C-alpha positions, 0 to 999 in steps of 0.5 A, spaced: 863 056 862 864 056 870 871 060 872 870 056 879 874 050 881 882 047 880 887 050 876 894 050 874 897 057 874 903 058 869 906 065 870 913 068 867 915 075 871 919 079 865 915 074 860 922 071 858 919 064 857 921 061 864 914 059 867 913 057 874 907 054 876 903 053 881 895 050 884 890 055 884 882 054 887 877 059 884 872 059 889 864 062 888 864 066 893 869 071 889 875 069 893 881 065 891 888 061 894 893 058 891 899 052 893 905 058 895 900 060 900 897 067 896 890 069 897 885 075 894 879 077 890 877 075 883 872 077 878 869 075 871 866 080 866 865 080 858 870 074 858 875 076 862 878 074 868 882 078 873 885 076 880 889 081 885 892 078 891 890 080 898 895 086 901 898 087 895 897 090 888 899 084 884 894 083 879 893 078 873 888 080 867 886 075 862 882 072 856 878 066 859 876 061 853 873 054 855 878 051 860 884 057 859 886 064 861 891 067 857 893 074 860 898 079 863 900 081 870 903 086 874 905 088 881 905 096 879 912 096 883 916 094 877 915 087 875 911 085 869 909 079 867 905 074 862 901 068 865 896 062 863 892 058 867 889 051 864 883 048 869 884 042 872 884 036 868 887 039 862 894 037 859 899 042 860 905 043 854 909 048 859 916 047 861 917 048 868 922 054 871 929 052 871 931 048 878 936 053 883 934 059 879 932 065 884 925 067 881 919 071 884 913 067 886 906 069 884 905 074 887 912 078 885 915 077 892 923 073 891 923 067 895 
């Protein structure tokens, strides 16, 4: 199972059911980028997938199975969350975050 390629990341700071989303590209060189301008490094070991944002401690870690990843996230400065990822081509069932609601982005930064 290859984790490289295009994904949709659904993240929910505080795990309250209000998911936001962004695109994400996982590259074979161990780097990734997302549609919010985020970038960083990733590793996959024994069915686990973990990625971290450059210049912050924001980290996501989850179980990798087939074309999905499900797990937890943290900024290590107060925010904790839940996330899942679906590889490109997998239909999504998640509701998008409410429009106009101030939320932290995938890196844990309120914009």
